[in-house]
C-alpha positions as CSV (number, residue, x, y, z in Angstrom):
1,M,92.8,43.8,80.0
2,N,90.7,42.7,77.0
3,Y,92.2,42.2,73.6
4,P,90.4,42.1,70.3
5,L,89.3,38.7,69.0
6,Y,90.7,39.2,65.6
7,P,93.9,41.1,64.8
8,A,93.6,44.4,62.9
9,D,93.7,44.3,59.1
10,P,97.0,45.7,58.0
11,D,95.5,46.8,54.7
12,R,92.7,48.8,56.3
13,D,92.8,52.6,56.0
14,P,93.5,53.9,59.5
15,A,91.4,57.0,58.7
16,E,88.3,55.0,57.9
17,L,86.9,55.4,61.4
18,F,87.0,59.2,61.0
19,R,85.3,59.5,57.7
20,N,82.0,60.5,59.2
21,L,83.5,63.5,61.0
22,E,82.7,67.0,59.8
23,P,84.9,68.1,58.3
24,G,86.6,64.9,57.5
25,P,90.3,64.5,58.0
26,A,92.6,65.1,55.1
27,T,96.0,63.8,54.3
28,R,97.2,67.0,52.8
29,P,98.1,70.2,54.9
30,V,95.3,72.7,55.1
31,A,96.0,76.4,55.7
32,T,93.9,77.6,58.6
33,L,94.6,81.3,57.8
34,E,95.1,82.3,54.2
35,P,96.5,85.8,53.5
36,R,94.7,88.2,51.2
37,P,96.0,88.5,47.7
38,A,98.8,91.0,47.5
39,A,98.7,91.6,51.2
40,W,102.5,91.9,51.5
41,D,103.3,93.6,48.3
42,D,103.8,97.0,49.9
43,V,106.0,95.7,52.7
44,V,109.6,96.6,52.2
45,D,112.4,95.0,54.1
46,P,114.2,97.8,56.1
47,L,117.5,96.1,55.5
48,T,117.1,96.8,51.7
49,L,116.5,100.6,52.2
50,T,119.2,102.9,51.0
51,T,120.5,105.9,53.1
52,D,118.6,108.3,50.9
53,E,115.4,106.4,51.3
54,V,115.8,106.4,55.0
55,I,116.4,110.1,55.1
56,E,113.4,110.7,52.9
57,R,111.2,108.7,55.3
58,Q,112.6,110.6,58.3
59,R,112.0,113.9,56.5
60,E,108.4,113.0,55.8
61,R,107.8,112.3,59.5
62,F,110.0,114.9,61.2
63,G,110.4,117.6,58.5
64,G,108.8,121.0,58.4
65,V,109.1,124.2,60.4
66,K,110.2,123.7,64.0
67,V,109.0,126.8,66.0
68,G,111.2,126.0,69.0
69,S,114.4,125.6,66.9
70,A,113.6,128.8,65.1
71,F,113.1,130.7,68.3
72,F,116.5,129.6,69.7
73,G,117.9,130.6,66.3
74,W,116.5,134.1,66.7
75,L,118.0,134.3,70.2
76,I,121.4,133.4,68.8
77,A,121.0,135.9,65.9
78,S,120.1,138.7,68.4
79,A,122.9,137.8,70.8
80,T,125.5,137.6,68.0
81,F,124.5,141.0,66.6
82,A,124.8,142.5,70.1
83,I,128.2,140.9,70.7
84,L,129.6,141.9,67.3
85,T,128.3,145.5,67.7
86,G,129.8,145.7,71.1
87,L,133.2,144.4,69.9
88,L,133.2,146.9,67.1
89,T,132.4,149.7,69.4
90,V,135.1,148.6,71.9
91,A,137.6,148.5,69.0
92,G,136.7,152.0,68.0
93,V,137.1,153.3,71.5
94,V,140.5,151.5,71.9
95,L,141.7,153.2,68.7
96,G,140.7,156.5,70.2
97,L,137.8,157.2,67.8
98,D,134.6,158.9,68.8
99,V,132.1,156.4,67.6
100,R,129.1,158.1,69.2
101,N,129.3,161.2,67.0
102,P,129.5,160.5,63.3
103,M,130.6,164.1,62.5
104,L,133.6,164.0,64.8
105,F,134.3,160.5,63.7
106,A,134.5,161.6,60.1
107,R,136.9,164.4,61.0
108,E,139.3,162.0,62.6
109,L,139.6,160.0,59.4
110,P,140.6,161.1,55.9
111,L,137.1,160.4,54.6
112,D,134.2,162.5,53.7
113,L,130.8,162.1,55.4
114,Q,129.2,160.3,52.5
115,T,132.0,157.7,52.2
116,L,131.8,157.2,55.9
117,G,128.1,156.6,55.7
118,W,128.5,154.0,53.0
119,I,131.2,152.2,55.1
120,G,128.8,152.3,58.1
121,A,125.9,150.9,56.1
122,G,128.1,148.1,54.7
123,T,129.4,147.3,58.1
124,L,125.8,147.1,59.5
125,L,124.7,144.9,56.7
126,F,127.7,142.6,57.2
127,L,127.0,142.3,61.0
128,L,123.3,141.5,60.3
129,F,124.1,138.9,57.7
130,A,126.7,137.2,59.9
131,S,124.3,137.3,62.9
132,Y,121.4,135.8,61.1
133,Y,123.6,133.3,59.4
134,C,124.5,132.0,62.9
135,G,120.9,132.0,64.0
136,G,119.8,130.1,60.9
137,Y,122.7,127.6,61.4
138,V,121.6,126.9,65.0
139,A,118.0,126.4,63.9
140,G,119.0,124.1,61.1
141,R,121.3,122.0,63.3
142,M,118.5,121.7,65.9
143,A,115.7,120.8,63.5
144,R,117.9,118.5,61.3
145,F,115.6,118.9,58.3
146,S,114.1,121.7,56.1
147,G,117.0,124.2,56.4
148,V,115.3,126.8,54.2
149,A,112.1,126.6,56.3
150,Q,114.1,127.0,59.5
151,G,115.9,130.0,58.2
152,V,112.6,131.7,57.2
153,A,111.2,130.8,60.6
154,V,114.1,132.6,62.3
155,W,113.4,135.7,60.2
156,V,109.6,135.5,60.9
157,W,110.4,135.4,64.6
158,T,112.3,138.7,64.2
159,I,109.3,140.3,62.6
160,A,107.0,138.9,65.3
161,I,109.2,140.2,68.1
162,G,109.6,143.6,66.4
163,I,105.8,143.9,66.1
164,L,105.4,142.9,69.7
165,A,108.0,145.4,70.8
166,A,106.3,148.2,68.7
167,V,102.9,147.4,70.3
168,V,104.3,147.4,73.8
169,G,106.0,150.7,73.1
170,F,102.9,152.2,71.7
171,V,100.8,151.0,74.7
172,L,103.4,152.4,77.1
173,G,103.7,155.7,75.2
174,R,107.4,155.4,74.5
175,F,107.3,156.7,71.0
176,D,108.6,160.2,70.8
177,E,110.9,162.4,68.7
178,S,113.9,160.5,70.2
179,T,113.0,157.4,68.2
180,G,114.0,156.5,64.7
181,V,110.9,158.3,63.3
182,G,112.1,161.6,64.9
183,V,115.6,161.1,63.4
184,L,114.2,160.6,59.9
185,R,112.1,163.7,60.3
186,R,115.2,165.8,61.1
187,V,116.9,164.7,57.9
188,P,117.0,167.6,55.4
189,L,115.2,165.7,52.6
190,P,111.7,166.0,51.1
191,E,109.0,163.8,52.6
192,D,108.6,161.7,49.5
193,L,112.3,160.9,49.3
194,L,112.4,160.0,53.0
195,T,109.6,157.5,52.3
196,I,111.4,156.0,49.4
197,A,114.6,155.8,51.3
198,G,112.9,154.1,54.2
199,I,111.2,151.5,52.0
200,A,114.5,150.8,50.2
201,A,116.4,150.5,53.5
202,A,113.7,148.1,54.9
203,V,113.8,146.0,51.7
204,V,117.6,145.7,51.9
205,L,117.6,144.9,55.6
206,A,115.0,142.2,55.0
207,A,116.8,140.7,52.1
208,V,120.2,140.6,54.0
209,T,118.7,139.1,57.2
210,L,116.5,136.6,55.4
211,G,119.3,135.5,53.1
212,G,121.7,135.0,55.9
213,A,119.2,133.0,57.9
214,I,118.3,130.8,55.0
215,L,122.0,130.2,54.1
216,G,122.8,129.3,57.8
217,G,119.8,126.9,57.9
218,V,120.9,125.1,54.8
219,V,124.5,124.7,56.0
220,G,123.2,123.6,59.4
221,V,121.1,120.8,57.9
222,R,123.9,119.8,55.5
223,Y,126.0,118.8,58.6
224,H,123.4,116.1,59.4
225,R,123.4,114.9,55.8
226,R,127.2,114.4,55.9
227,V,126.7,112.4,59.1
228,D,124.0,110.2,57.5
229,H,126.2,109.4,54.5
230,V,129.3,108.6,56.4
231,V,128.7,104.8,56.0
232,D,128.1,105.2,52.3
233,D,131.4,107.0,51.9
234,E,133.3,104.2,53.7
C-alpha cells in the first residue's frame, strides 16, 4: 500500500477537489422539488372538519333523488293503504255493518247520507296521508339525504304507475261503464259540475298524498341527522 509523501494540509478545504463539478457542491441544503406557491392552501385537515361540514360534503356527493329508494317507498305506501283499507273493512264487517252498500250502511247508523259521505271522504284522505307518510319515511331512511326530494319521487312513482296502468287498461280494452268514469256519469249532476268536482277531488288527493310523502321523507332523513350528531351531543 502506497502512502502520500506529504501529509494532508489540515487547513485545506475538503471540497476544493470538487469545485470543477457541474453543478458544484454546496454546503447548504438544496430543495430538489419545490412546491408551487399556494399549492396546499385549499387542503383541509379532515380532523378539523365539524360534523355539519362532513354532512354537507356527504350531501354534495350522495344527495339528490334516489329512484330505487323512491320505488320501494311507493311499494310501502301502496301496501300500507291496502292493509289499512282491509283492516277498516274487516272492522266494519265485525261490527255487523254492510260496508259494500253505502245506502244500507247509512240506514244502520243515525246519520244522513251527506254526513256519511263526508266521514268516508275524511277517512279516505287520512288513510292516503298515513300510507304516503310511511312510503316517504322509508324512502328518506333509505336515501339518507334530500328528504323532500325523496317524498316527491315517491309521489311521482304513483303518477307513473297510474299512467302505466291506464295505458295497459286502454290497450286491453278494460275501460267500460263499470269503471270510475261510468260511476261519475251516473251521478245526478250537470256535466260541468261533475268536471269541477273531479278536478277538485284530484287536487285534494294530490295535495294529501304529496304532503304525506314529503313529511315522511323529511322525518326519515332527520333520523340520520340525529345519528350524525350523537357525538356532538355527548
